[in-house]
C-alpha positions in Angstrom: 30.0 -17.9 -58.0 27.1 -16.5 -55.3 27.8 -16.5 -51.4 25.1 -17.5 -48.8 25.2 -16.6 -44.9 25.7 -19.1 -42.5 22.6 -18.5 -40.5 20.3 -18.7 -43.3 19.9 -15.9 -45.1 20.3 -17.4 -48.8 20.1 -13.7 -50.4 22.9 -14.9 -53.3 25.8 -12.2 -53.2 28.9 -11.6 -55.7 32.6 -12.0 -54.5 32.9 -8.1 -54.9 30.2 -7.7 -52.5 31.0 -9.8 -49.6 34.7 -8.7 -49.9 33.9 -5.3 -48.7 31.3 -6.2 -46.2 32.5 -8.8 -43.5 29.5 -10.3 -41.4 26.6 -11.0 -43.0 23.1 -9.0 -42.5 22.1 -11.7 -40.2 25.3 -11.9 -38.4 26.7 -15.1 -39.9 29.4 -15.7 -42.2 29.6 -15.9 -45.8 30.3 -19.2 -47.3 29.9 -19.9 -51.3 26.7 -21.9 -52.4 29.0 -24.9 -53.6 32.6 -26.2 -53.3 33.6 -25.8 -56.8 35.3 -30.1 -56.9 38.7 -30.0 -58.6 39.1 -33.0 -61.1 42.2 -35.1 -60.8 43.2 -34.4 -63.7 43.1 -31.2 -63.3 45.1 -31.5 -60.1 47.8 -33.3 -62.1 48.0 -30.1 -64.4 48.0 -27.8 -61.4 51.2 -29.6 -59.9 53.4 -28.1 -62.5 52.1 -24.4 -61.8 54.1 -21.4 -60.4 52.3 -20.4 -56.6 51.2 -17.3 -58.5 49.7 -19.3 -61.3 48.0 -21.9 -58.9 46.5 -19.1 -56.9 45.1 -17.6 -60.1 43.6 -21.1 -60.6 42.3 -21.3 -57.4 40.8 -18.0 -56.8 39.1 -18.2 -60.0 36.6 -21.2 -59.2 35.3 -18.8 -56.6 35.5 -15.1 -58.2 33.8 -14.4 -61.3 33.0 -11.0 -60.9 36.5 -9.4 -61.4 37.2 -10.2 -65.0 40.3 -12.8 -65.4 43.3 -10.3 -66.9 42.5 -8.2 -63.1 42.3 -10.7 -61.0 45.6 -12.8 -62.8 47.6 -8.9 -62.5 46.7 -8.6 -58.8 47.4 -12.2 -58.0 50.8 -11.6 -60.1 51.8 -8.5 -58.4 51.0 -10.3 -54.8 53.0 -13.6 -54.7 56.9 -12.4 -55.8 59.8 -13.5 -54.8 60.2 -9.8 -53.5 57.5 -9.6 -51.1 57.8 -13.2 -50.1 61.8 -13.9 -50.2 61.5 -17.1 -52.4 60.2 -18.0 -55.9 58.7 -21.0 -54.1 56.9 -18.4 -51.9 55.6 -21.5 -49.3 58.6 -24.1 -49.7 58.6 -27.2 -48.0 61.4 -27.6 -45.0 61.9 -31.5 -44.3 62.2 -32.5 -40.5 62.8 -36.1 -41.4 60.9 -38.6 -44.0 57.3 -38.1 -44.2 57.4 -35.0 -41.7 57.1 -31.4 -43.4 56.9 -27.7 -42.3 55.7 -25.6 -44.8 57.0 -22.3 -44.6 54.7 -19.2 -44.7 56.3 -16.9 -42.3 58.6 -15.2 -45.1 56.1 -11.9 -45.8 56.9 -8.4 -44.7 56.2 -9.4 -41.2 57.0 -12.9 -40.8 53.6 -14.5 -40.1 51.6 -16.4 -42.4 48.8 -13.8 -42.2 50.8 -12.2 -45.0 49.8 -15.0 -47.0 46.4 -13.9 -47.2 46.3 -9.9 -46.1 49.1 -9.1 -49.0 45.9 -10.6 -51.8 43.7 -8.8 -49.5 45.2 -5.1 -49.6 45.5 -5.8 -53.6 42.0 -6.9 -53.7 40.5 -3.8 -51.5 42.1 -1.3 -53.4 41.1 -2.4 -56.8 37.5 -2.9 -55.9 37.4 0.6 -53.9 39.2 2.1 -57.0 36.2 0.4 -59.7 33.7 1.6 -57.7 35.2 4.8 -56.2 34.4 4.7 -52.6 36.1 4.2 -49.3 36.0 1.3 -46.7 37.2 1.8 -43.1 38.6 -1.8 -41.8 37.7 -2.8 -38.6 39.8 -5.9 -37.3 41.1 -7.6 -33.7 43.9 -9.0 -33.6 45.9 -11.4 -30.8 49.1 -10.6 -32.5 50.1 -11.5 -35.9 46.7 -10.5 -37.8 46.9 -6.8 -36.9 50.5 -6.4 -38.3 50.1 -8.3 -41.6 46.8 -6.2 -42.2 48.6 -3.0 -41.5 51.5 -3.1 -43.7 49.1 -4.5 -46.7 47.2 -1.9 -46.0 49.3 0.9 -45.4 49.4 4.0 -47.6 46.3 2.2 -49.5 43.8 4.7 -51.3 40.1 4.7 -50.1 41.4 2.1 -46.9 41.4 3.5 -43.1 42.4 0.6 -40.6 41.4 0.7 -37.3 43.1 -2.5 -35.4 42.0 -3.6 -31.8 44.4 -5.4 -29.4 44.7 -6.7 -25.8 46.9 -4.4 -24.0 49.8 -6.3 -23.1 49.1 -10.0 -24.1 51.2 -9.6 -27.3 55.2 -10.0 -27.5 56.8 -6.9 -27.0 57.8 -7.6 -31.4 54.4 -7.8 -32.1 53.5 -4.6 -30.5 56.2 -2.7 -32.1 55.4 -3.9 -35.3 51.8 -2.6 -35.3 52.3 0.5 -32.7 55.3 1.9 -34.8 53.6 2.5 -37.9 52.9 6.2 -38.5 50.9 6.0 -41.3 47.9 8.5 -41.2 45.8 5.9 -42.6 46.3 3.2 -39.7 45.0 3.7 -36.4 45.6 1.1 -33.2 43.4 0.7 -30.4 45.1 -1.2 -27.0 41.8 -2.6 -25.6 41.9 -3.2 -22.0 40.8 -6.9 -22.0 42.1 -10.2 -23.9 41.7 -10.6 -27.5 37.8 -12.1 -27.4 36.6 -8.5 -26.0 38.4 -7.0 -29.0 36.6 -9.6 -31.4 33.3 -9.0 -29.5 33.7 -5.3 -30.2 34.2 -5.8 -33.8 31.3 -8.1 -34.1 29.1 -5.8 -32.0 29.9 -3.0 -34.3 29.6 -5.2 -37.5 25.9 -6.3 -36.7 24.9 -2.5 -36.2 24.0 -2.5 -40.0 23.0 1.2 -40.2 26.3 2.3 -38.2 28.4 -0.4 -40.5 26.9 0.8 -43.4 27.0 4.4 -42.9 30.4 4.4 -42.1 31.5 1.6 -45.0 32.8 -0.7 -42.0 34.8 -4.1 -43.5 36.6 -6.1 -41.7 40.0 -7.7 -42.5 39.8 -10.9 -39.7 39.3 -14.5 -40.9 35.3 -13.9 -40.8 36.5 -12.1 -44.5 35.7 -14.8 -46.8 38.3 -13.4 -49.3 41.1 -14.0 -46.9 40.4 -17.3 -46.1 40.1 -18.0 -49.8 43.1 -16.9 -50.0 44.7 -19.6 -47.8 43.2 -22.5 -49.3 45.8 -22.0 -52.3 48.8 -23.1 -49.5 47.3 -26.2 -49.1 47.5 -27.1 -52.6 51.2 -26.0 -53.0 51.8 -27.9 -49.8 50.3 -31.0 -51.2 51.8 -31.0 -54.7 55.4 -30.5 -52.8 55.1 -33.2 -50.8 53.4 -36.0 -53.2 56.1 -34.9 -55.8 58.9 -38.1 -56.5 61.4 -35.5 -56.0 60.2 -34.5 -52.5 63.1 -34.1 -50.3 62.8 -37.1 -47.6 60.3 -39.2 -49.8 63.3 -42.0 -50.1 62.8 -42.9 -46.4 59.1 -43.0 -46.4 57.5 -46.4 -45.7 55.9 -46.8 -49.0 56.6 -45.2 -52.6 54.0 -45.0 -54.6 53.7 -44.2 -58.6 54.5 -41.0 -59.9 51.7 -38.2 -59.1 50.4 -37.7 -62.2 49.7 -41.2 -62.8 47.9 -41.1 -59.8 45.7 -38.1 -60.0 45.0 -39.5 -64.1 43.9 -43.0 -62.7 46.0 -44.8 -65.2 46.2 -48.0 -63.1 42.3 -48.3 -63.2 42.1 -48.5 -59.5 40.0 -46.3 -57.6 41.7 -47.0 -53.9 45.1 -45.8 -55.8 44.7 -42.9 -57.7 45.9 -40.5 -55.5 47.9 -40.2 -52.3 46.5 -38.6 -49.3 48.2 -36.1 -46.9 47.6 -34.8 -43.4 48.2 -31.5 -42.4 48.8 -30.0 -38.3 48.0 -26.3 -37.9 48.1 -24.0 -34.7 44.6 -23.1 -34.2 43.5 -19.7 -32.3 40.2 -18.1 -34.3 39.8 -21.8 -36.9 40.8 -19.6 -39.8 43.5 -21.4 -41.0 42.5 -24.7 -40.3 39.3 -23.8 -42.0 40.7 -23.3 -45.4 42.4 -26.4 -44.8 38.5 -28.3 -44.9 37.8 -25.9 -47.6 40.4 -27.7 -49.9 39.5 -30.7 -48.7 36.0 -30.2 -49.7 37.3 -29.4 -53.4 38.7 -32.7 -53.4 42.4 -32.0 -52.3 43.3 -35.6 -51.2 44.2 -34.6 -47.9 43.4 -37.4 -44.7 43.7 -35.4 -41.8 43.6 -32.0 -40.6 45.2 -32.0 -36.9 44.4 -29.2 -35.1 46.4 -27.6 -32.3 45.9 -25.8 -29.7 47.8 -24.3 -26.8 46.7 -24.5 -23.0 43.1 -22.5 -24.3 41.5 -25.9 -25.5 38.3 -24.9 -26.5 38.8 -26.3 -30.1 40.5 -29.5 -28.8 37.7 -30.3 -25.9 34.8 -29.8 -29.1 36.9 -32.4 -31.4 37.1 -34.8 -28.5 33.4 -34.5 -27.1 31.2 -32.5 -29.0 30.4 -29.7 -26.7 31.8 -26.0 -27.6 32.3 -24.0 -24.5 34.2 -20.6 -24.9 35.6 -19.4 -21.8 35.0 -16.2 -20.0 37.9 -13.8 -20.5 39.2 -14.3 -17.2 39.5 -17.7 -17.8 41.3 -17.4 -20.9 45.0 -18.6 -20.1 48.1 -16.1 -20.8 50.3 -18.4 -23.0 53.8 -18.2 -24.6 52.0 -18.9 -27.9 49.8 -15.9 -27.5 48.2 -15.5 -30.8 46.5 -18.7 -30.0 45.3 -17.2 -26.7 41.6 -17.5 -27.7 38.5 -18.9 -26.4 35.7 -18.0 -28.6 37.0 -19.0 -32.5 34.4 -16.6 -34.7 35.2 -18.5 -37.7 34.6 -21.9 -36.7 30.9 -21.4 -37.7 31.9 -22.2 -41.1 32.6 -25.8 -40.7 29.5 -26.2 -37.8 27.5 -25.2 -40.8 29.1 -27.6 -42.9 28.9 -30.4 -40.4 25.1 -29.7 -39.9 24.5 -30.4 -43.6 24.3 -26.5 -44.3 21.0 -25.8 -42.1 21.0 -22.3 -41.3 18.7 -22.7 -39.0 20.1 -25.0 -36.8 23.4 -22.8 -36.9 22.0 -20.1 -36.1 20.0 -21.7 -33.1 23.3 -23.1 -32.0 25.5 -20.0 -32.2 23.0 -17.2 -31.7 20.4 -18.7 -29.2 22.1 -21.8 -27.0 25.7 -20.2 -27.0 24.6 -16.5 -26.0 21.8 -18.1 -23.5 24.0 -21.2 -21.9 27.4 -20.6 -22.4 27.5 -23.7 -24.9 26.4 -25.7 -27.5 26.4 -29.7 -27.8 26.1 -31.7 -30.8 24.1 -34.4 -31.0 25.6 -38.0 -30.8 24.8 -38.1 -34.9 26.5 -34.7 -35.4 29.1 -35.5 -33.3 29.8 -38.9 -35.3 30.2 -36.9 -38.6 33.4 -34.8 -37.4 34.9 -38.3 -38.9 34.1 -37.8 -42.0 35.8 -34.1 -42.2 39.1 -35.8 -41.1 39.7 -33.6 -37.8 41.6 -34.7 -35.3 42.9 -32.4 -32.5 45.5 -31.9 -29.7 47.2 -29.3 -27.6 50.4 -28.4 -26.3 51.7 -26.8 -23.0 54.5 -24.5 -22.1 56.8 -27.3 -21.2 55.9 -29.3 -24.1 57.0 -26.1 -26.6 60.0 -25.3 -25.4 61.1 -29.3 -25.7 59.9 -29.3 -29.2 61.8 -25.8 -29.9 65.0 -27.6 -28.7 64.3 -30.8 -30.2 63.8 -29.0 -33.5 66.8 -27.2 -33.1 69.1 -30.0 -32.2 67.8 -32.3 -34.7 67.3 -30.3 -37.7 69.3 -26.9 -36.7 66.0 -25.4 -37.4 64.5 -22.4 -35.3 61.0 -22.4 -35.0 58.3 -20.3 -33.3 56.1 -20.9 -30.2 52.5 -21.4 -32.3 54.5 -23.6 -34.7 56.4 -25.8 -31.9 52.5 -26.5 -30.7 51.7 -27.8 -34.1 54.8 -30.0 -34.8 54.1 -31.2 -31.1 50.9 -32.9 -32.1 51.8 -33.5 -35.2 53.9 -36.3 -34.0 51.3 -37.5 -32.5 49.3 -38.1 -35.6 51.8 -39.4 -37.8 50.8 -42.2 -39.6 53.4 -44.5 -41.9 53.1 -43.9 -45.7 50.8 -40.7 -45.1 53.0 -37.5 -45.5 51.8 -34.7 -42.5 53.0 -31.1 -43.5 52.7 -28.7 -40.3 51.6 -25.2 -41.0 54.5 -22.8 -39.9 52.8 -19.8 -38.3 55.4 -17.3 -38.0 59.1 -16.9 -37.3 60.9 -16.8 -34.2 62.2 -13.5 -34.0 58.5 -12.4 -33.3 58.4 -14.7 -29.8 62.8 -14.1 -28.4 61.8 -14.2 -24.9 60.5 -18.0 -25.5 63.3 -18.9 -28.0 66.1 -17.4 -25.2 64.6 -19.7 -22.6 64.7 -22.7 -24.9 67.8 -22.2 -26.4 69.5 -19.9 -24.4 70.4 -17.8 -27.8 68.2 -14.7 -29.5 66.9 -15.5 -32.6 68.0 -14.0 -35.8 65.9 -11.4 -37.1 66.2 -9.3 -40.6 68.3 -6.1 -40.4 65.2 -3.9 -41.3 63.5 -4.9 -38.2 66.6 -4.9 -35.2 65.8 -2.3 -32.6 62.3 -1.7 -33.6 60.8 -2.1 -30.1 62.9 0.8 -29.4 60.9 2.8 -32.4 58.1 6.1 -31.6 54.8 4.4 -30.7 51.6 6.0 -32.0 48.3 3.8 -30.2 45.5 5.0 -28.4 44.3 2.3 -24.9 40.8 2.1 -24.7 38.3 -0.3 -22.4 36.3 -3.0 -24.2 33.3 -0.7 -24.9 32.0 -0.9 -28.5 30.4 2.2 -28.3 33.4 4.4 -27.0 35.3 2.4 -30.4 32.7 3.7 -32.4 32.9 7.1 -31.5 36.5 7.1 -32.1 36.0 5.3 -35.6 33.4 8.3 -36.2 36.1 11.3 -35.4 39.3 9.7 -37.4 38.1 8.3 -40.4 
């Protein structure tokens, strides 16, 4: 499998090269030259696998320059009950018949980012040791990416992490998770601004090819293909659980269908009955999480709808409703109670647009480089906009009042406490429920990370693991800087 850029550079590159590189030299994002299709017979076989075995099968389709035995060992060292708290790794929780929550936040930092970041840390360490090289990771976070990356990379040989975050724009718990780390290879930089300012700096540094190559700059944001690839796995895992004849709550579904194996193997000979489609609702800020669902769907996973949920920062919701992509300025980006989605410029969004445009790199470059930078927005043609429905996307948004109501409703009906971002996803999911089509909401974090809003909604503090109690009182180590790419470059040079 080889990889090309969304902006037209078709120089084929291997997985191990793009793992360490981040952005392509032309400023685009890497995608595989094609999406491997998974036959229905293979889906039937995969449905019986453990999460680690499933991850190995999915990753093997995209990674052919790491020996299979090594990849198998890396994957099985990553996805263990010791790391993720449960043998299922990403179990489903039933909210009502046909409506599920996929638990993705049982990792070390209580956020779904651990699902990919733990793998990424092990891949980085393996590849750097194989090459005898070091890597300086530059990332931007609105809350959860930073802690997940730092916990995955702390103490790793040959890796330094420089993580930018918007000063004062994360929850106290999120800040403490990052800033309390004292590991010598972890560097936290609090930028005076919003997340988009942090992300702009990462892109500016990555686009300085001379600096990037001289200082071995890599990324862990969702612009890194390896991270997005790891997220594809839990769409398959969620699908297999929701369509299993033994799935909790299936007895109450409006329509019962044949068992999974016979549907996928096509034993009834009727193509319309070969599969059972499910939908996923995904809280979305930087578009990486839901883009993984797009990749899974392109691989043949029977996904009917990919329901994108935003908070008050509705740039992506507006795009899927109008075909106009208009990021907001920093001053226009709302500070909300689901802060990890306080994002206006969804950097990973370019991958989907590239596919939407028929993989036309010139057209993609024109829209993201010329139109977006010069006029502040771009608009799809009527024919391009019409194609969105082919990819199964729908969207909606949630407000502070909505998420409070959703948190209360879920607690009262299910005895289940959810975080603010998951509440956004669940609120929008309910608006797109269809009879006989299971809907899976992707959990993004545990409520302990957003205690203030949980108290407002439920009048009680969320539980948190014993090891993380009192984390806000720990000594903190971080550097405050203005939104200046040159200053960040100097800091990296001095501390690498």
